[in-house]
Structures are given as structure tokens and as C-alpha cells.
N, C-alpha and C positions, 0 to 999 in steps of 0.2 A: 504493499499501499502506499503510494508514493504524499498523498493524505495526511494531517500532522492528525496523531494517535487521537480519537475520542477521552475526552472526558470522560466516566461516570461514578456517579457519588450519590449512595446508598443513605438516604439519613434516613435513622430510625430510633424512635419512641423505648426508654429501656436496654439496656444491657441483655450480652446475651452471656449467662449463668451456665449452661452445661455445656461439660465437656467436650464431649460429641457432636454439638454443634460447631462451640468454636474448633473444634478440626475441620472438620465439614468446610467449614465458611474459611479456613487458611487455606485450605486446597483447591477451593478456587479462587482465593486473593490469588493464590501461586499461575493457576492456569490461565487467568484470564489477564496477567501479566504481560500476557506477550501478544496483546489485542488494543488494550485501554490500560489509560490513568484509569485506576482504581481509587477511590477516597472509598470509607464509613465514614459518619458520624453518627456518634451517640449522642441523644437528649434525652435528661430525666423523667422521668414516667412515675407518674402521680395515684400515690396510694388508695385503690378504690376498693374501701370499704364492704364487706357482705349489706345490700338490700338500702342503695345509695340510690334518693331520689332525682328519681329525670333531670332539675335544677342543679341538683348537686354536681350532678354526669359530666354534661352540662363545661361547669368550672370547671373539672378536669380537665376533655375534650378543652378548653379557646388555655388553660394554663402551658399543659401541651403541648399547643398551636404557636402559644407566644416566641416557647422554644424554640420549635422546629423554623417559623421563620424567618429567626435570628441570618439561618444558612438559606435559603431562597436566595439565591441570586437572579437577578435581572435579568442575566442576557442567556441562564440555564431556560432549557426545555422542560417542561415538571412533569413529574407522570408521575398522579401517588399511585397508591393501591387501595382497592373499594372493589366491596362487596357489589357495588348497583355496580361497575365497572362495567366497562365492556370487555368481556373477554376474548383472547387471540389465540392460535394455537401457534407451537414455535416457530413455523414458516413465518406466520404477520409476524411477530414480533421480530425475527431476526431482516425479517423487508421493511416494518418503521425504522429501526435506531441503522440499518444503511441507506434507505432516503434522505431519516435526519443530515445525517453526516454528508451525505450529495449534496443535501440543500444548505449545507453552511453553516449547521449547529454542531455547534465544538463539545459542549457540555451536556447534556442527560441528566439532572439530577429525578429519581426515585424514593419517594417521600415512602413510607411501611407509619402507622402509628399501634398505639399500643395498643390495651386488652380491650379501648372503647374504640378506636380505630380512629378516625381526623374526623377534625374539626374543619367549620363549613367554611371559613377564609382559609383553610390551605387547602381545601377540597375545588373550589373556586379560585383558589392561584394555576390551577393547576393543571397542562397543556390538555393534559388526558389520563382518564378516569378505567385503571385497568383494575380487571376483577381475573384468579386465578380460576375463583370456585365462586356458588356461590355458599361452601361448606367455609365455616370459622376455621384458619388455624392458629398454635398459636404462634405469637410473634418472631420470635427467637426462628422455631423453624420455618415463618415465611418468607425470612431470612436467607436461607438457605436453598431454602427452593429458589426464587431471584434468581441468586448469584448463579443457578446452574441454568437458568431458561438464558440468563445474559452472557450465560460460557458456550450453550448450544446453540443462540444464536447465532455466536461466532464462529462457532463452527457449521452451520450451515453458508451463512455470506461467505466466508472461503473456502466453501463446495469439498471442505475436509470432514472423511469422514467421526459417526460421533455415533454412538448405540443407539437403537430404540427401546 
């Protein structure tokens, strides 16, 4: 690729605590280093006690959203992970990343919310809302799944084999 490497930022609420998730993340970071400049930014999550009211949930989402918004770049193409987003297959995601690069986008930011998801202001700022499933995944696992799909996107783009 003669062009500048794409910068990909994963902006996520909360830390990945489980060692096995961290190992998977590190493996994909290593694999992706051939294709893009990857950065992972974590912001603190809010404790969500059991039985919180909708108003309390909104406050938690806003606080996490404020932390996330500090890292959103004006010139970045922002993709929020949201259950209500659009579902893409791996080929479509690969094509989208490739088209963005061809179109002059040099920085893609993927945003993963905490246990309650993402606040409206982050969803409104997003250039695209991506859904992986109607199911809810732990946000720590979501990071692994997202990294795997970004890696798969680059393999598809480069016409390199990848296990199905």
C-alpha cells in the first residue's frame, strides 16, 4: 500500500480485567500492526448498582459519554457500536474501511460503550452506527470481537487468506 497507514482508535468504556481477553486483544494488536496504526483508549466506567432508575442510568451514560467525547476527533470518522445500528457482514465492513481510506479518511474511531451502552450525544456524533448482533455482549468481549473483525477486514482487503 503506497498510501499512509490508516489510524484506528478503539475508544472504550471500562478496563479489560480478564487475562484471557487481554491476551486475545494483545494478539490482535500484534497482527494488526502490519495494516494500520492501532490505538486503544479506555475511559473509566461508572458503577451501575442493581435496580437503578432510568434517570440514574441516563446520568451514568452522560458521565461516561463526557469522558468519551474528550477523545473524539473532529477529523475522524466515528463508528459507534450500538445494538440498534446497521449490521454488516465481514466483506461489507472490509469494503467500508477500504472506501473510507480511498476517500481520504485517515482516522477511524470505533466507540464501545459500557454496560448500559452509549449516550445519545455520542450516538448523534457518530458517522455510522454498527451492530454486531441483537444480542448483548460483555463490553470486554466486544473489544476482542471488534479487533478480530478489523483484522479480518484487512485480510479481505489485501486478498489474504483467512479462516472462515
